[in-house]
N, C-alpha and C positions, 0 to 999 in steps of 0.2 A: 250189491257187488258191482253191477254195471255202473252205478253212479260213482263209486270209488275209482274205477278205471278211467272213467270220463274225466273226473277231476284231475287225476294224475297226468293224463295226456295234456289237458289244457294248461296246467301249471308248468309242465315241462316246456310247452310251446312258448309260454310267456317268458320264461327264463332265457330260452334260446333267442327270442326276439329282442329282449333287452341287451343281451351280449352282442348281438348283431348291430344294434343301433349304436352302442357305446364304442365298439371296435371299428366299425365301418360307417363313417358319417355320410357316405354316399347313399345310404338307405333313404335318407330324407335330405334333399338338397334345398337350402333356403338361400335365394340369391339376394345379395346386398346391392345397394345402389353404388356400384363401383365408380361410376362416372359423376358422382355428386360434386357439384362445383364448390370450391372452397373460397369464401370471401370473409373479410373482417371489416369492422367499422371502428372509427376512433373519433372522439370529440376533439375538434381543434379549438382549444380554449382561447377566448379573446382577452383583452386587457381588463375588462370589468368582471373577470372571474374572481369570486371571493376567495377561493382556495385553489391555488395552482397545482396542488398535489393530488387533487381529485380527478377522476376519469370521467365525470359527467359534468353537465353545464349547471353552474351555481352562480347566477349572474345578478349583479346589482344594477337595477334599472331605474329610470326616471319616468314620471307620468308623461304619456304621449311620445315616449322615445321610440325611434325606429332604428333597427339594427339588423345587420346580416351576419349570421353565424354560419359555420361550415362543419360538416361531418365528412371525414375522409373514409372513402370506401375503396378497399383493395381487392382486386380480382386476381387470384392466383392461378386461375385456369387458363387454358389456351383459347377458350371460347368466349364469345360475348355473352354476358348474362344480363338479365333484367331483374331489377330490385323494386319491390313494392314497398312504399313507405306509408306510415300512419302516425298520427299524432293523437294522444289521449290525455285527458285530465285524470290525475291520480285519484283513486277512490280507496275505500276500506272494505275488504271482503268480510264475510261473516265469521271468519276465523280470527279477526282482529289483526290482519296484515294489510299493508299498503300494496296496491296493485297498480302498475303503470301501463297496463295494456288491457283495458276492458272498458266498454262503454255501456253503462247501465241504462235501463229504460227510463229512469227518472233520477236526476241528481238531487242532492240536498237543497232545500229551499234557500239556504244561506249562501249558496254558490252563485255569485253574480257574473263571473267571467270564466269562460272555458278556454283552456290552453289551445285547443284545436281551432279556436276563433282568433287567437292572438298570434300563433305561430303557423306559417304556411310553408309548404314545400311541394315540389313536383311529385305527383303520385307514383309514376313509373319512371325509373331511370335505367338506361342502358349503359353498361360498363364493358368496354372492349377487353379482350383477354390480355393478361399480363400488364395491367395498367392500374394506376391509383387515381381515383377521381374525387375531386372535392365538391361535395353537394351543398349548394347554398340554401339556407333557411331564413325566411324573413320574419322578423319580430316587430309587431306594432302594438305597443303598450296602450292600455286605456288612458284616456285623458284625465280621468279623475284619480285621486289617490286611492291606493289599495291598503296601505299601512299593514303590510304583512307579506305573504308570498303566494305565488301561484305554482302548483306542482303538477308535472305531467311526465309523459314518456314519449320518446321518439322511437318508432318501431321500423325495423328493416327486415325484409324476408325475400328470399329468391323466388322468382316466379317460375314455376315448373309447368311444362306442357301437360294438359289433361290427358291422362291415359298413357303417359310416357313410360311408366313402370309396367313391365310385363307381368303376366299372371304368375303369382308365386314370389314376386320380388318384394323387397322391403324398401320403401322410399325414405330417405333421410333428408329432411328439410331443415335448413339452418335458418335461424332468425336471431335478431339481437334487439335489445331495448336499451336506450340511453336515457337516463333521467334528466329532466330539465327543471330547474328551480329558478323562478323569477321573483326577486325581492324588490320591493318598491315602498318608499315612505318609511314610517317608523315601524320597527318590529312589533309584532302582536303576540300576546299570550293566548294559548288555546282556551276554549271555554266549552265544557261538556254539559249537555242538558239531557235529562231523561224524558224522552218523547212519550212513550207508552209502554205498558207491561201487559202481556196477554198470556193466558194459560190454555193449553190444549192437551189432548190425550192421544198418544200414539201407541197402540197395542196396550201393554201393561205399564207403560211409562207416561209420566206427566212432563211436558215441556213448559218451561217458564221463559218467555222471550221478552227481552228488554231492548227497545230501540234506543241506542245512544247516539247523540248528535254532537259533533264538534263544529260549532257555528262560527269560529274565527279562522282567518287565513294563516294558520300555524299548525305544525305537526304536534301531535301528542305522543311523546316518546316515553319509553319504559312504562307503558300502560299496564295497570293491574286492576282487576275488579274482584272485590269480595262481596259475596251475596249470603245473606242469612234470612231464612224463612222461619217465622215464629207463629205458633198457634196463639191467637190473641187471648182467648179465654183462659187457657192453662199456662201460658207463658213458656211452653216447651219449644225448644228450637228443634225443628225437624230436618233442617238442611243447612249446612255451612260449607261453602266452597270458595276457593281462591284460585284465580287464574292470572298468570303473569306473562311477561315477554311479548306484549302486544304493542301495536302502534296505530294511530289514526292519521289519515291524510287531512290536510286543511279543508274545511267546509265540506265534510262528508259525514255519513252515518253508517251504522251497521247494527245487525241484530245479534245481541249477546244472548246465547241460549244455554240453559242448563237442563239436565234431565234427572228425574228421580222417580222412584216407584209410586204408582198410583195409590197403593195401600196406605201411604203416609198421610193422605188427605181424607178428611171427613166431609162428605157432601153437606153443604149448607154452612160449614164452619168458616169463620173469618181468619185470615192470615195476614201477617205483616211481612212484607218483603223489603229488606233494607240493603241498599247498595253503598259500598264505600269504594270510590274510584280514585286512583292516584296516577299521576303522570309526572315523573321526576319529583320535584318539590311541590307540585300542585296537588290539591285534593278536593273532591266533591262528595257530598253525602246526599242520598235520595232514599225515600221510602214510599211504598205504595201499599194500600190495603185492598185485598181481593177476597172474594167469597168463592169457595170451591163449588163448582156447578155440577149438575148431574150430566155425565157424559154417556152417550149412547154406546152400549157395549153388547157383544154377542154372548157374554157369559164367560165363566172360567173354563180353561182348557184342561181336560183330563189327560191321563197318561196315554190314552189312545189317540190324542189329538182331536177329540171331538168337543164341541162347545155345548154347554148345558142348554137344554131347551130345543136342541136340534135333533131331528130323527136320526137314529143310528144308521150307519151305512150297512147295506146287506152283506152278509158273509156268504161267499160262494164256495162250495165244496170243490176240491181239486183232487183228481186222481194222481197216481204216481207219475204218469207221462207228463201231465201238466206241471207237476212240481219239478220234474227233471228239466222241463223246458224253461221254467222260471230261473232255475239255478244257472242253466246254460246262458240265458240272456244276460243275467247279471255278470257272469264271467266275461262274456263277449264285450259287454259295456265297459268292464274294467280294463280289458285289453285296449279298447278304443281310447279310453281316458289316458292310459299310459303312453300310447303312441302320440296323442295330441300334446301331452305334457312334454315328452321328449323333443317333439318338434319345436315347441316354444323355447326350450332351453337352447337348442341348436341355433334357432333364429337369433336369440339374444347374443350368443357367443360370436356368431358371424358378424352381427352389427358392430359389436365392440372391437373385433379385429379390424373391420373396415375403418372405423373411426380412428384407431391408433395409426393405421397406415396413412390416413388422410392428414392427421396432425403432423406426422413426421415429414410428409411432403410439403405441408404449409411452412414448417420451420425452415426447410431447405430453401424454398422459394423466397422467404423473408430475408434470409441471410444473403441471397443473391441480390435482392433489391437494395439492401444496405450497402453491399460492396459496390454495386453500380453507381449508387448515389455518391459514395466517397470518391470514386474515380472521376465523376463529373465535376466535383468540387476541386 
């Protein structure tokens, strides 16, 4: 009887608390970064831009050529801001997507030139308030022919003071990446190689990892990979999977991984793994033979969450007071989870509201910039 009353009181409290949070947002105040500086960047396209309709650098270069290109940085705030720049060579992540802002521990062996060694720029740039600054970048192409392209990204991010955000505030940091493609010599076709195939066990799943390499200075577009795993002795296909919509950067590699149930494999049996890879009109076929190994395992998990061969957990007897305390702790934990979740929703809504206000302010300042420029002309 006491437990029923206690549960009724707690449930009523939760309902009132939720109504309070919904109707009165001051219950939890989440501060946004109201003074976040608004800035934008724009590639100033030179005459050797291959496609003037693009918004990134896509340049036709010559061996040994030196050139200065510019990026226009607009500071729409009243204060001077500091912009940190970075230059990265494009890579392929393990989801099969090209990334223009990441420096891996080791690049593919086929990559002979890094974009960050060819393109240089000032690391920190100060932009006064209400001004447009043209930032020069120096390009020094290699003396030898590339016969293809080099791909990378130009990164720009505002430098914020450490600890400038007060406790409970949400900092909004703006950054941009502009792609840069440097073509030189005769265009190249991509070439994919299967480097290695490995198998491992993760819980009750088997992972089959294939390291795919694009060893030529060209993108692999519309990349699709089909994998089929066949039991050599019986000829039975135990897995067939197709993945599309991927892309590979020039001279890069990534780990293409599929997962399947461990029960499909017999320890000691031989399996054939066949890969059919297409990129546009190009196609490559590979196959590997592997033998399913014995993986160390703790045993099957029963309904109680125990592994076979492990000693059972001791069962402690509980009296009514302890049982009531456990229920109360659960309910209090539930209340805490609801409060935290509601706080997260309010934080998200506050940030979205701030970004909408900022965008409206940026549009207004941009219009004023254009009007002032027309008057000067």
